[in-house]
PDBQT receptor file of N, H, CA, C and O in Angstrom, charges set to zero:
ATOM      1  N   MET A   1       0.823  -1.206  -0.046  1.00  0.00    +0.000 N 
ATOM      2  CA  MET A   1       0.016  -0.011   0.018  1.00  0.00    +0.000 C 
ATOM      3  C   MET A   1       0.836   1.230   0.054  1.00  0.00    +0.000 C 
ATOM      4  O   MET A   1       1.713   1.354   0.909  1.00  0.00    +0.000 OA
ATOM      5  N   PRO A   2       0.577   2.236  -0.906  1.00  0.00    +0.000 N 
ATOM      6  CA  PRO A   2       1.478   3.459  -0.952  1.00  0.00    +0.000 C 
ATOM      7  C   PRO A   2       1.383   4.286   0.322  1.00  0.00    +0.000 C 
ATOM      8  O   PRO A   2       0.333   4.217   0.961  1.00  0.00    +0.000 OA
ATOM      9  N   PRO A   3       2.331   5.029   0.738  1.00  0.00    +0.000 N 
ATOM     10  CA  PRO A   3       2.215   5.836   1.892  1.00  0.00    +0.000 C 
ATOM     11  C   PRO A   3       1.190   6.977   1.703  1.00  0.00    +0.000 C 
ATOM     12  O   PRO A   3       1.050   7.492   0.594  1.00  0.00    +0.000 OA
ATOM     13  N   PRO A   4       0.505   7.358   2.724  1.00  0.00    +0.000 N 
ATOM     14  CA  PRO A   4      -0.536   8.503   2.668  1.00  0.00    +0.000 C 
ATOM     15  C   PRO A   4       0.077   9.725   2.113  1.00  0.00    +0.000 C 
ATOM     16  O   PRO A   4       1.268   9.920   2.355  1.00  0.00    +0.000 OA
ATOM     17  N   THR A   5      -0.564  10.549   1.419  1.00  0.00    +0.000 N 
ATOM     18  H   THR A   5      -1.532  10.390   1.222  1.00  0.00    +0.000 HD
ATOM     19  CA  THR A   5      -0.052  11.696   0.878  1.00  0.00    +0.000 C 
ATOM     20  C   THR A   5       0.304  12.645   1.906  1.00  0.00    +0.000 C 
ATOM     21  O   THR A   5      -0.298  12.566   2.977  1.00  0.00    +0.000 OA
ATOM     22  N   ALA A   6       1.255  13.595   1.737  1.00  0.00    +0.000 N 
ATOM     23  H   ALA A   6       1.745  13.659   0.867  1.00  0.00    +0.000 HD
ATOM     24  CA  ALA A   6       1.646  14.529   2.684  1.00  0.00    +0.000 C 
ATOM     25  C   ALA A   6       1.069  15.919   2.393  1.00  0.00    +0.000 C 
ATOM     26  O   ALA A   6       1.523  16.950   2.888  1.00  0.00    +0.000 OA
ATOM     27  N   ARG A   7       0.053  15.864   1.566  1.00  0.00    +0.000 N 
ATOM     28  H   ARG A   7      -0.316  15.027   1.164  1.00  0.00    +0.000 HD
ATOM     29  CA  ARG A   7      -0.553  17.246   1.141  1.00  0.00    +0.000 C 
ATOM     30  C   ARG A   7      -1.646  17.570   2.160  1.00  0.00    +0.000 C 
ATOM     31  O   ARG A   7      -2.218  16.693   2.806  1.00  0.00    +0.000 OA
ATOM     32  N   LYS A   8      -1.884  18.774   2.261  1.00  0.00    +0.000 N 
ATOM     33  H   LYS A   8      -1.419  19.487   1.737  1.00  0.00    +0.000 HD
ATOM     34  CA  LYS A   8      -2.975  19.214   3.148  1.00  0.00    +0.000 C 
ATOM     35  C   LYS A   8      -4.179  19.573   2.351  1.00  0.00    +0.000 C 
ATOM     36  O   LYS A   8      -4.076  20.404   1.448  1.00  0.00    +0.000 OA
ATOM     37  N   ALA A   9      -5.308  19.002   2.623  1.00  0.00    +0.000 N 
ATOM     38  H   ALA A   9      -5.391  18.327   3.356  1.00  0.00    +0.000 HD
ATOM     39  CA  ALA A   9      -6.490  19.142   1.862  1.00  0.00    +0.000 C 
ATOM     40  C   ALA A   9      -7.464  20.050   2.704  1.00  0.00    +0.000 C 
ATOM     41  O   ALA A   9      -7.666  19.889   3.907  1.00  0.00    +0.000 OA
ATOM     42  N   PHE A  10      -8.019  20.985   1.955  1.00  0.00    +0.000 N 
ATOM     43  H   PHE A  10      -7.855  21.116   0.977  1.00  0.00    +0.000 HD
ATOM     44  CA  PHE A  10      -8.950  21.904   2.640  1.00  0.00    +0.000 C 
ATOM     45  C   PHE A  10      -9.868  22.449   1.496  1.00  0.00    +0.000 C 
ATOM     46  O   PHE A  10      -9.526  22.468   0.313  1.00  0.00    +0.000 OA
ATOM     47  N   PRO A  11     -11.118  22.910   1.995  1.00  0.00    +0.000 N 
ATOM     48  CA  PRO A  11     -12.137  23.388   0.989  1.00  0.00    +0.000 C 
ATOM     49  C   PRO A  11     -11.740  24.861   0.555  1.00  0.00    +0.000 C 
ATOM     50  O   PRO A  11     -11.271  25.674   1.352  1.00  0.00    +0.000 OA
ATOM     51  N   LEU A  12     -11.947  25.096  -0.631  1.00  0.00    +0.000 N 
ATOM     52  H   LEU A  12     -12.328  24.436  -1.278  1.00  0.00    +0.000 HD
ATOM     53  CA  LEU A  12     -11.558  26.413  -1.266  1.00  0.00    +0.000 C 
ATOM     54  C   LEU A  12     -12.888  26.855  -2.140  1.00  0.00    +0.000 C 
ATOM     55  O   LEU A  12     -13.353  26.231  -3.094  1.00  0.00    +0.000 OA
ATOM     56  N   ARG A  13     -13.365  28.040  -1.599  1.00  0.00    +0.000 N 
ATOM     57  H   ARG A  13     -12.988  28.547  -0.824  1.00  0.00    +0.000 HD
ATOM     58  CA  ARG A  13     -14.521  28.566  -2.403  1.00  0.00    +0.000 C 
ATOM     59  C   ARG A  13     -14.041  29.639  -3.259  1.00  0.00    +0.000 C 
ATOM     60  O   ARG A  13     -13.387  30.577  -2.803  1.00  0.00    +0.000 OA
ATOM     61  N   LEU A  14     -14.362  29.523  -4.549  1.00  0.00    +0.000 N 
ATOM     62  H   LEU A  14     -14.893  28.761  -4.919  1.00  0.00    +0.000 HD
ATOM     63  CA  LEU A  14     -13.881  30.585  -5.618  1.00  0.00    +0.000 C 
ATOM     64  C   LEU A  14     -15.090  31.059  -6.362  1.00  0.00    +0.000 C 
ATOM     65  O   LEU A  14     -16.084  30.360  -6.558  1.00  0.00    +0.000 OA
ATOM     66  N   ASP A  15     -14.938  32.307  -6.767  1.00  0.00    +0.000 N 
ATOM     67  H   ASP A  15     -14.131  32.875  -6.607  1.00  0.00    +0.000 HD
ATOM     68  CA  ASP A  15     -15.917  32.868  -7.688  1.00  0.00    +0.000 C 
ATOM     69  C   ASP A  15     -15.856  32.043  -8.987  1.00  0.00    +0.000 C 
ATOM     70  O   ASP A  15     -14.778  31.672  -9.450  1.00  0.00    +0.000 OA
ATOM     71  N   PRO A  16     -17.108  31.750  -9.597  1.00  0.00    +0.000 N 
ATOM     72  CA  PRO A  16     -17.101  30.954 -10.784  1.00  0.00    +0.000 C 
ATOM     73  C   PRO A  16     -16.241  31.647 -11.896  1.00  0.00    +0.000 C 
ATOM     74  O   PRO A  16     -15.578  30.897 -12.613  1.00  0.00    +0.000 OA
ATOM     75  N   ALA A  17     -16.188  32.860 -12.095  1.00  0.00    +0.000 N 
ATOM     76  H   ALA A  17     -16.727  33.469 -11.513  1.00  0.00    +0.000 HD
ATOM     77  CA  ALA A  17     -15.374  33.430 -13.108  1.00  0.00    +0.000 C 
ATOM     78  C   ALA A  17     -13.923  33.350 -12.911  1.00  0.00    +0.000 C 
ATOM     79  O   ALA A  17     -13.189  33.299 -13.898  1.00  0.00    +0.000 OA
ATOM     80  N   LEU A  18     -13.417  33.332 -11.650  1.00  0.00    +0.000 N 
ATOM     81  H   LEU A  18     -14.013  33.372 -10.848  1.00  0.00    +0.000 HD
ATOM     82  CA  LEU A  18     -12.068  33.129 -11.298  1.00  0.00    +0.000 C 
ATOM     83  C   LEU A  18     -11.734  31.638 -11.564  1.00  0.00    +0.000 C 
ATOM     84  O   LEU A  18     -10.702  31.329 -12.160  1.00  0.00    +0.000 OA
ATOM     85  N   TYR A  19     -12.592  30.751 -11.129  1.00  0.00    +0.000 N 
ATOM     86  H   TYR A  19     -13.430  31.003 -10.645  1.00  0.00    +0.000 HD
ATOM     87  CA  TYR A  19     -12.378  29.210 -11.427  1.00  0.00    +0.000 C 
ATOM     88  C   TYR A  19     -12.282  29.033 -12.982  1.00  0.00    +0.000 C 
ATOM     89  O   TYR A  19     -11.409  28.282 -13.416  1.00  0.00    +0.000 OA
ATOM     90  N   ALA A  20     -13.079  29.643 -13.801  1.00  0.00    +0.000 N 
ATOM     91  H   ALA A  20     -13.789  30.254 -13.449  1.00  0.00    +0.000 HD
ATOM     92  CA  ALA A  20     -13.104  29.462 -15.143  1.00  0.00    +0.000 C 
ATOM     93  C   ALA A  20     -11.762  30.016 -15.795  1.00  0.00    +0.000 C 
ATOM     94  O   ALA A  20     -11.268  29.505 -16.800  1.00  0.00    +0.000 OA
ATOM     95  N   ALA A  21     -11.257  31.031 -15.176  1.00  0.00    +0.000 N 
ATOM     96  H   ALA A  21     -11.658  31.445 -14.359  1.00  0.00    +0.000 HD
ATOM     97  CA  ALA A  21      -9.957  31.598 -15.730  1.00  0.00    +0.000 C 
ATOM     98  C   ALA A  21      -8.818  30.759 -15.320  1.00  0.00    +0.000 C 
ATOM     99  O   ALA A  21      -7.801  30.722 -16.012  1.00  0.00    +0.000 OA
ATOM    100  N   LEU A  22      -8.945  30.012 -14.115  1.00  0.00    +0.000 N 
ATOM    101  H   LEU A  22      -9.771  30.042 -13.552  1.00  0.00    +0.000 HD
ATOM    102  CA  LEU A  22      -7.836  29.116 -13.671  1.00  0.00    +0.000 C 
ATOM    103  C   LEU A  22      -7.984  27.888 -14.488  1.00  0.00    +0.000 C 
ATOM    104  O   LEU A  22      -6.953  27.282 -14.781  1.00  0.00    +0.000 OA
ATOM    105  N   GLU A  23      -9.054  27.471 -14.866  1.00  0.00    +0.000 N 
ATOM    106  H   GLU A  23      -9.892  27.963 -14.628  1.00  0.00    +0.000 HD
ATOM    107  CA  GLU A  23      -9.250  26.261 -15.828  1.00  0.00    +0.000 C 
ATOM    108  C   GLU A  23      -8.663  26.627 -17.195  1.00  0.00    +0.000 C 
ATOM    109  O   GLU A  23      -7.993  25.772 -17.773  1.00  0.00    +0.000 OA
ATOM    110  N   ARG A  24      -8.846  27.756 -17.727  1.00  0.00    +0.000 N 
ATOM    111  H   ARG A  24      -9.390  28.451 -17.257  1.00  0.00    +0.000 HD
ATOM    112  CA  ARG A  24      -8.209  28.108 -19.024  1.00  0.00    +0.000 C 
ATOM    113  C   ARG A  24      -6.648  28.185 -18.862  1.00  0.00    +0.000 C 
ATOM    114  O   ARG A  24      -5.888  27.691 -19.695  1.00  0.00    +0.000 OA
ATOM    115  N   SER A  25      -6.254  28.788 -17.818  1.00  0.00    +0.000 N 
ATOM    116  H   SER A  25      -6.871  29.189 -17.141  1.00  0.00    +0.000 HD
ATOM    117  CA  SER A  25      -4.785  28.872 -17.614  1.00  0.00    +0.000 C 
ATOM    118  C   SER A  25      -4.100  27.440 -17.391  1.00  0.00    +0.000 C 
ATOM    119  O   SER A  25      -3.009  27.166 -17.892  1.00  0.00    +0.000 OA
ATOM    120  N   ALA A  26      -4.772  26.624 -16.662  1.00  0.00    +0.000 N 
ATOM    121  H   ALA A  26      -5.658  26.846 -16.255  1.00  0.00    +0.000 HD
ATOM    122  CA  ALA A  26      -4.343  25.302 -16.510  1.00  0.00    +0.000 C 
ATOM    123  C   ALA A  26      -4.254  24.552 -17.699  1.00  0.00    +0.000 C 
ATOM    124  O   ALA A  26      -3.280  23.835 -17.929  1.00  0.00    +0.000 OA
ATOM    125  N   ALA A  27      -5.289  24.683 -18.536  1.00  0.00    +0.000 N 
ATOM    126  H   ALA A  27      -6.080  25.266 -18.349  1.00  0.00    +0.000 HD
ATOM    127  CA  ALA A  27      -5.421  23.971 -19.751  1.00  0.00    +0.000 C 
ATOM    128  C   ALA A  27      -4.273  24.334 -20.752  1.00  0.00    +0.000 C 
ATOM    129  O   ALA A  27      -3.702  23.484 -21.435  1.00  0.00    +0.000 OA
ATOM    130  N   GLY A  28      -3.997  25.624 -20.778  1.00  0.00    +0.000 N 
ATOM    131  H   GLY A  28      -4.461  26.315 -20.223  1.00  0.00    +0.000 HD
ATOM    132  CA  GLY A  28      -2.937  26.178 -21.559  1.00  0.00    +0.000 C 
ATOM    133  C   GLY A  28      -1.581  25.664 -21.104  1.00  0.00    +0.000 C 
ATOM    134  O   GLY A  28      -0.690  25.609 -21.952  1.00  0.00    +0.000 OA
ATOM    135  N   ASP A  29      -1.343  25.302 -19.922  1.00  0.00    +0.000 N 
ATOM    136  H   ASP A  29      -2.067  25.346 -19.233  1.00  0.00    +0.000 HD
ATOM    137  CA  ASP A  29      -0.086  24.781 -19.390  1.00  0.00    +0.000 C 
ATOM    138  C   ASP A  29      -0.033  23.260 -19.260  1.00  0.00    +0.000 C 
ATOM    139  O   ASP A  29       0.966  22.662 -18.862  1.00  0.00    +0.000 OA
ATOM    140  N   LEU A  30      -1.216  22.655 -19.637  1.00  0.00    +0.000 N 
ATOM    141  H   LEU A  30      -2.028  23.141 -19.961  1.00  0.00    +0.000 HD
ATOM    142  CA  LEU A  30      -1.385  21.129 -19.554  1.00  0.00    +0.000 C 
ATOM    143  C   LEU A  30      -1.312  20.752 -18.040  1.00  0.00    +0.000 C 
ATOM    144  O   LEU A  30      -0.659  19.747 -17.759  1.00  0.00    +0.000 OA
ATOM    145  N   ARG A  31      -1.877  21.411 -17.097  1.00  0.00    +0.000 N 
ATOM    146  H   ARG A  31      -2.407  22.227 -17.325  1.00  0.00    +0.000 HD
ATOM    147  CA  ARG A  31      -1.883  21.087 -15.722  1.00  0.00    +0.000 C 
ATOM    148  C   ARG A  31      -3.363  21.001 -15.297  1.00  0.00    +0.000 C 
ATOM    149  O   ARG A  31      -4.272  21.521 -15.944  1.00  0.00    +0.000 OA
ATOM    150  N   SER A  32      -3.533  20.290 -14.132  1.00  0.00    +0.000 N 
ATOM    151  H   SER A  32      -2.794  19.868 -13.607  1.00  0.00    +0.000 HD
ATOM    152  CA  SER A  32      -4.913  20.362 -13.505  1.00  0.00    +0.000 C 
ATOM    153  C   SER A  32      -5.091  21.668 -12.774  1.00  0.00    +0.000 C 
ATOM    154  O   SER A  32      -4.077  22.302 -12.483  1.00  0.00    +0.000 OA
ATOM    155  N   VAL A  33      -6.249  22.118 -12.457  1.00  0.00    +0.000 N 
ATOM    156  H   VAL A  33      -7.072  21.603 -12.693  1.00  0.00    +0.000 HD
ATOM    157  CA  VAL A  33      -6.570  23.267 -11.808  1.00  0.00    +0.000 C 
ATOM    158  C   VAL A  33      -5.791  23.314 -10.468  1.00  0.00    +0.000 C 
ATOM    159  O   VAL A  33      -5.202  24.330 -10.100  1.00  0.00    +0.000 OA
ATOM    160  N   ASN A  34      -5.820  22.106  -9.726  1.00  0.00    +0.000 N 
ATOM    161  H   ASN A  34      -6.298  21.280 -10.025  1.00  0.00    +0.000 HD
ATOM    162  CA  ASN A  34      -5.195  22.051  -8.380  1.00  0.00    +0.000 C 
ATOM    163  C   ASN A  34      -3.637  22.407  -8.520  1.00  0.00    +0.000 C 
ATOM    164  O   ASN A  34      -3.078  23.164  -7.726  1.00  0.00    +0.000 OA
ATOM    165  N   VAL A  35      -3.039  21.846  -9.511  1.00  0.00    +0.000 N 
ATOM    166  H   VAL A  35      -3.492  21.231 -10.156  1.00  0.00    +0.000 HD
ATOM    167  CA  VAL A  35      -1.604  22.126  -9.620  1.00  0.00    +0.000 C 
ATOM    168  C   VAL A  35      -1.359  23.409 -10.141  1.00  0.00    +0.000 C 
ATOM    169  O   VAL A  35      -0.325  23.987  -9.806  1.00  0.00    +0.000 OA
ATOM    170  N   GLN A  36      -2.275  24.018 -11.024  1.00  0.00    +0.000 N 
ATOM    171  H   GLN A  36      -3.114  23.549 -11.296  1.00  0.00    +0.000 HD
ATOM    172  CA  GLN A  36      -2.139  25.386 -11.453  1.00  0.00    +0.000 C 
ATOM    173  C   GLN A  36      -2.329  26.391 -10.253  1.00  0.00    +0.000 C 
ATOM    174  O   GLN A  36      -1.700  27.448 -10.200  1.00  0.00    +0.000 OA
ATOM    175  N   ILE A  37      -3.204  26.010  -9.326  1.00  0.00    +0.000 N 
ATOM    176  H   ILE A  37      -3.715  25.152  -9.369  1.00  0.00    +0.000 HD
ATOM    177  CA  ILE A  37      -3.335  26.912  -8.079  1.00  0.00    +0.000 C 
ATOM    178  C   ILE A  37      -2.028  26.908  -7.313  1.00  0.00    +0.000 C 
ATOM    179  O   ILE A  37      -1.535  27.935  -6.847  1.00  0.00    +0.000 OA
ATOM    180  N   GLU A  38      -1.488  25.693  -7.205  1.00  0.00    +0.000 N 
ATOM    181  H   GLU A  38      -1.889  24.859  -7.583  1.00  0.00    +0.000 HD
ATOM    182  CA  GLU A  38      -0.139  25.523  -6.410  1.00  0.00    +0.000 C 
ATOM    183  C   GLU A  38       0.949  26.367  -7.073  1.00  0.00    +0.000 C 
ATOM    184  O   GLU A  38       1.660  27.084  -6.369  1.00  0.00    +0.000 OA
ATOM    185  N   VAL A  39       1.100  26.314  -8.344  1.00  0.00    +0.000 N 
ATOM    186  H   VAL A  39       0.521  25.732  -8.916  1.00  0.00    +0.000 HD
ATOM    187  CA  VAL A  39       2.113  26.897  -9.025  1.00  0.00    +0.000 C 
ATOM    188  C   VAL A  39       1.946  28.472  -8.937  1.00  0.00    +0.000 C 
ATOM    189  O   VAL A  39       2.933  29.179  -8.731  1.00  0.00    +0.000 OA
ATOM    190  N   LEU A  40       0.747  28.978  -9.089  1.00  0.00    +0.000 N 
ATOM    191  H   LEU A  40      -0.054  28.403  -9.256  1.00  0.00    +0.000 HD
ATOM    192  CA  LEU A  40       0.520  30.363  -8.990  1.00  0.00    +0.000 C 
ATOM    193  C   LEU A  40       0.735  30.864  -7.570  1.00  0.00    +0.000 C 
ATOM    194  O   LEU A  40       1.246  31.973  -7.413  1.00  0.00    +0.000 OA
ATOM    195  N   LEU A  41       0.375  30.110  -6.509  1.00  0.00    +0.000 N 
ATOM    196  H   LEU A  41      -0.040  29.209  -6.636  1.00  0.00    +0.000 HD
ATOM    197  CA  LEU A  41       0.625  30.585  -5.063  1.00  0.00    +0.000 C 
ATOM    198  C   LEU A  41       2.209  30.540  -4.823  1.00  0.00    +0.000 C 
ATOM    199  O   LEU A  41       2.742  31.425  -4.154  1.00  0.00    +0.000 OA
ATOM    200  N   ARG A  42       2.901  29.562  -5.343  1.00  0.00    +0.000 N 
ATOM    201  H   ARG A  42       2.468  28.843  -5.886  1.00  0.00    +0.000 HD
ATOM    202  CA  ARG A  42       4.452  29.516  -5.183  1.00  0.00    +0.000 C 
ATOM    203  C   ARG A  42       4.979  30.710  -5.854  1.00  0.00    +0.000 C 
ATOM    204  O   ARG A  42       5.822  31.391  -5.269  1.00  0.00    +0.000 OA
ATOM    205  N   GLU A  43       4.551  31.041  -7.065  1.00  0.00    +0.000 N 
ATOM    206  H   GLU A  43       3.867  30.488  -7.540  1.00  0.00    +0.000 HD
ATOM    207  CA  GLU A  43       5.021  32.216  -7.812  1.00  0.00    +0.000 C 
ATOM    208  C   GLU A  43       4.839  33.515  -6.992  1.00  0.00    +0.000 C 
ATOM    209  O   GLU A  43       5.746  34.333  -6.837  1.00  0.00    +0.000 OA
ATOM    210  N   ALA A  44       3.615  33.635  -6.489  1.00  0.00    +0.000 N 
ATOM    211  H   ALA A  44       2.879  32.970  -6.615  1.00  0.00    +0.000 HD
ATOM    212  CA  ALA A  44       3.243  34.865  -5.758  1.00  0.00    +0.000 C 
ATOM    213  C   ALA A  44       4.107  34.906  -4.550  1.00  0.00    +0.000 C 
ATOM    214  O   ALA A  44       4.754  35.917  -4.277  1.00  0.00    +0.000 OA
ATOM    215  N   LEU A  45       4.135  33.791  -3.789  1.00  0.00    +0.000 N 
ATOM    216  H   LEU A  45       3.609  32.969  -4.011  1.00  0.00    +0.000 HD
ATOM    217  CA  LEU A  45       5.059  33.912  -2.560  1.00  0.00    +0.000 C 
ATOM    218  C   LEU A  45       6.528  34.250  -2.875  1.00  0.00    +0.000 C 
ATOM    219  O   LEU A  45       7.180  34.962  -2.112  1.00  0.00    +0.000 OA
ATOM    220  N   ALA A  46       7.056  33.715  -4.040  1.00  0.00    +0.000 N 
ATOM    221  H   ALA A  46       6.526  33.136  -4.659  1.00  0.00    +0.000 HD
ATOM    222  CA  ALA A  46       8.464  33.927  -4.335  1.00  0.00    +0.000 C 
ATOM    223  C   ALA A  46       8.612  35.546  -4.634  1.00  0.00    +0.000 C 
ATOM    224  O   ALA A  46       9.560  36.220  -4.232  1.00  0.00    +0.000 OA
ATOM    225  N   ARG A  47       7.558  36.025  -5.373  1.00  0.00    +0.000 N 
ATOM    226  H   ARG A  47       6.787  35.478  -5.700  1.00  0.00    +0.000 HD
ATOM    227  CA  ARG A  47       7.664  37.496  -5.648  1.00  0.00    +0.000 C 
ATOM    228  C   ARG A  47       7.673  38.335  -4.353  1.00  0.00    +0.000 C 
ATOM    229  O   ARG A  47       8.233  39.429  -4.284  1.00  0.00    +0.000 OA
ATOM    230  N   ARG A  48       7.053  37.782  -3.388  1.00  0.00    +0.000 N 
ATOM    231  H   ARG A  48       6.599  36.893  -3.445  1.00  0.00    +0.000 HD
ATOM    232  CA  ARG A  48       6.975  38.507  -2.122  1.00  0.00    +0.000 C 
ATOM    233  C   ARG A  48       8.182  38.210  -1.211  1.00  0.00    +0.000 C 
ATOM    234  O   ARG A  48       8.286  38.809  -0.140  1.00  0.00    +0.000 OA
ATOM    235  N   GLY A  49       9.125  37.276  -1.615  1.00  0.00    +0.000 N 
ATOM    236  H   GLY A  49       9.041  36.789  -2.485  1.00  0.00    +0.000 HD
ATOM    237  CA  GLY A  49      10.241  37.034  -0.870  1.00  0.00    +0.000 C 
ATOM    238  C   GLY A  49      10.113  35.918   0.123  1.00  0.00    +0.000 C 
ATOM    239  O   GLY A  49      10.948  35.770   1.015  1.00  0.00    +0.000 OA
ATOM    240  N   THR A  50       9.072  35.128  -0.025  1.00  0.00    +0.000 N 
ATOM    241  H   THR A  50       8.394  35.249  -0.750  1.00  0.00    +0.000 HD
ATOM    242  CA  THR A  50       8.661  34.052   0.963  1.00  0.00    +0.000 C 
ATOM    243  C   THR A  50       9.295  32.780   0.347  1.00  0.00    +0.000 C 
ATOM    244  O   THR A  50       8.950  32.423  -0.780  1.00  0.00    +0.000 OA
ATOM    245  N   LYS A  51      10.203  32.097   1.052  1.00  0.00    +0.000 N 
ATOM    246  H   LYS A  51      10.484  32.387   1.967  1.00  0.00    +0.000 HD
ATOM    247  CA  LYS A  51      10.859  30.959   0.512  1.00  0.00    +0.000 C 
ATOM    248  C   LYS A  51       9.906  29.738   0.870  1.00  0.00    +0.000 C 
ATOM    249  O   LYS A  51       9.455  29.624   2.010  1.00  0.00    +0.000 OA
ATOM    250  N   VAL A  52       9.621  28.851  -0.114  1.00  0.00    +0.000 N 
ATOM    251  H   VAL A  52       9.987  28.944  -1.040  1.00  0.00    +0.000 HD
ATOM    252  CA  VAL A  52       8.836  27.676   0.003  1.00  0.00    +0.000 C 
ATOM    253  C   VAL A  52       9.662  26.517  -0.406  1.00  0.00    +0.000 C 
ATOM    254  O   VAL A  52      10.171  26.599  -1.524  1.00  0.00    +0.000 OA
ATOM    255  N   ALA A  53       9.885  25.471   0.282  1.00  0.00    +0.000 N 
ATOM    256  H   ALA A  53       9.471  25.404   1.190  1.00  0.00    +0.000 HD
ATOM    257  CA  ALA A  53      10.660  24.348  -0.055  1.00  0.00    +0.000 C 
ATOM    258  C   ALA A  53       9.856  23.678  -1.247  1.00  0.00    +0.000 C 
ATOM    259  O   ALA A  53       8.632  23.548  -1.202  1.00  0.00    +0.000 OA
ATOM    260  N   LEU A  54      10.620  23.268  -2.299  1.00  0.00    +0.000 N 
ATOM    261  H   LEU A  54      11.614  23.373  -2.336  1.00  0.00    +0.000 HD
ATOM    262  CA  LEU A  54      10.079  22.438  -3.377  1.00  0.00    +0.000 C 
ATOM    263  C   LEU A  54       9.490  21.164  -2.898  1.00  0.00    +0.000 C 
ATOM    264  O   LEU A  54      10.062  20.557  -1.992  1.00  0.00    +0.000 OA
ATOM    265  N   PRO A  55       8.409  20.711  -3.419  1.00  0.00    +0.000 N 
ATOM    266  CA  PRO A  55       7.878  19.414  -3.007  1.00  0.00    +0.000 C 
ATOM    267  C   PRO A  55       8.817  18.231  -3.528  1.00  0.00    +0.000 C 
ATOM    268  O   PRO A  55       9.571  18.375  -4.491  1.00  0.00    +0.000 OA
ATOM    269  N   GLU A  56       8.707  17.145  -2.859  1.00  0.00    +0.000 N 
ATOM    270  H   GLU A  56       8.095  17.028  -2.077  1.00  0.00    +0.000 HD
ATOM    271  CA  GLU A  56       9.494  16.067  -3.335  1.00  0.00    +0.000 C 
ATOM    272  C   GLU A  56       8.778  15.648  -4.518  1.00  0.00    +0.000 C 
ATOM    273  O   GLU A  56       7.550  15.593  -4.581  1.00  0.00    +0.000 OA
ATOM    274  N   PRO A  57       9.736  15.295  -5.643  1.00  0.00    +0.000 N 
ATOM    275  CA  PRO A  57       9.182  14.935  -6.841  1.00  0.00    +0.000 C 
ATOM    276  C   PRO A  57       8.426  13.579  -6.865  1.00  0.00    +0.000 C 
ATOM    277  O   PRO A  57       8.827  12.647  -6.169  1.00  0.00    +0.000 OA
ATOM    278  N   VAL A  58       7.382  13.469  -7.626  1.00  0.00    +0.000 N 
ATOM    279  H   VAL A  58       7.056  14.226  -8.191  1.00  0.00    +0.000 HD
ATOM    280  CA  VAL A  58       6.584  12.199  -7.621  1.00  0.00    +0.000 C 
ATOM    281  C   VAL A  58       7.330  11.164  -8.388  1.00  0.00    +0.000 C 
ATOM    282  O   VAL A  58       7.749  11.462  -9.506  1.00  0.00    +0.000 OA
ATOM    283  N   ARG A  59       7.538   9.963  -7.892  1.00  0.00    +0.000 N 
ATOM    284  H   ARG A  59       7.198   9.720  -6.983  1.00  0.00    +0.000 HD
ATOM    285  CA  ARG A  59       8.237   8.913  -8.517  1.00  0.00    +0.000 C 
ATOM    286  C   ARG A  59       7.258   8.263  -9.611  1.00  0.00    +0.000 C 
ATOM    287  O   ARG A  59       6.180   7.775  -9.272  1.00  0.00    +0.000 OA
ATOM    288  N   ARG A  60       7.657   8.282 -10.820  1.00  0.00    +0.000 N 
ATOM    289  H   ARG A  60       8.532   8.678 -11.096  1.00  0.00    +0.000 HD
ATOM    290  CA  ARG A  60       6.852   7.708 -11.893  1.00  0.00    +0.000 C 
ATOM    291  C   ARG A  60       7.410   6.380 -12.302  1.00  0.00    +0.000 C 
ATOM    292  O   ARG A  60       8.571   6.039 -12.079  1.00  0.00    +0.000 OA
ATOM    293  N   GLY A  61       6.469   5.618 -12.942  1.00  0.00    +0.000 N 
ATOM    294  H   GLY A  61       5.525   5.895 -13.123  1.00  0.00    +0.000 HD
ATOM    295  CA  GLY A  61       6.994   4.265 -13.481  1.00  0.00    +0.000 C 
ATOM    296  C   GLY A  61       6.659   3.204 -12.488  1.00  0.00    +0.000 C 
ATOM    297  O   GLY A  61       6.034   3.380 -11.442  1.00  0.00    +0.000 OA
ATOM    298  N   ARG A  62       7.187   1.992 -12.972  1.00  0.00    +0.000 N 
ATOM    299  H   ARG A  62       7.695   1.849 -13.822  1.00  0.00    +0.000 HD
ATOM    300  CA  ARG A  62       6.966   0.861 -12.120  1.00  0.00    +0.000 C 
ATOM    301  C   ARG A  62       7.823   0.982 -10.761  1.00  0.00    +0.000 C 
ATOM    302  O   ARG A  62       8.852   1.657 -10.720  1.00  0.00    +0.000 OA
ATOM    303  N   PRO A  63       7.361   0.335  -9.747  1.00  0.00    +0.000 N 
ATOM    304  CA  PRO A  63       8.214   0.252  -8.476  1.00  0.00    +0.000 C 
ATOM    305  C   PRO A  63       9.228  -0.694  -8.709  1.00  0.00    +0.000 C 
ATOM    306  O   PRO A  63       9.100  -1.624  -9.505  1.00  0.00    +0.000 OA
ATOM    307  N   PRO A  64      10.277  -0.470  -8.005  1.00  0.00    +0.000 N 
ATOM    308  CA  PRO A  64      11.530  -1.422  -8.072  1.00  0.00    +0.000 C 
ATOM    309  C   PRO A  64      11.091  -2.865  -7.721  1.00  0.00    +0.000 C 
ATOM    310  O   PRO A  64      10.315  -3.049  -6.784  1.00  0.00    +0.000 OA
ATOM    311  N   LYS A  65      11.559  -3.856  -8.433  1.00  0.00    +0.000 N 
ATOM    312  H   LYS A  65      12.190  -3.707  -9.194  1.00  0.00    +0.000 HD
ATOM    313  CA  LYS A  65      11.309  -5.189  -7.928  1.00  0.00    +0.000 C 
ATOM    314  C   LYS A  65      11.953  -5.548  -6.584  1.00  0.00    +0.000 C 
ATOM    315  O   LYS A  65      13.096  -5.219  -6.267  1.00  0.00    +0.000 OA
ATOM    316  N   GLU A  66      11.130  -6.232  -5.849  1.00  0.00    +0.000 N 
ATOM    317  H   GLU A  66      10.202  -6.499  -6.106  1.00  0.00    +0.000 HD
ATOM    318  CA  GLU A  66      11.694  -6.545  -4.589  1.00  0.00    +0.000 C 
ATOM    319  C   GLU A  66      12.464  -7.945  -4.723  1.00  0.00    +0.000 C 
ATOM    320  O   GLU A  66      11.975  -8.865  -5.379  1.00  0.00    +0.000 OA
ATOM    321  N   THR A  67      13.623  -8.047  -4.106  1.00  0.00    +0.000 N 
ATOM    322  H   THR A  67      14.021  -7.300  -3.574  1.00  0.00    +0.000 HD
ATOM    323  CA  THR A  67      14.415  -9.231  -4.419  1.00  0.00    +0.000 C 
ATOM    324  C   THR A  67      14.324 -10.018  -3.123  1.00  0.00    +0.000 C 
ATOM    325  O   THR A  67      14.891 -11.106  -3.021  1.00  0.00    +0.000 OA
TER     326      THR A  67
């Protein structure tokens, strides 16, 4: 069983027009809306001088064979 995710889940209420703009932006970057929101938040924090550690990259592909 994979380890539980280390992401924090919380409800977010957005204006429908803002969500539609996020959907268009995400589609243009080939991302999900959730990832697009994370990217935009990280960019905004970086512009304000707040350092945020990069997330651990997701391992893709088959898991290594157990010997």
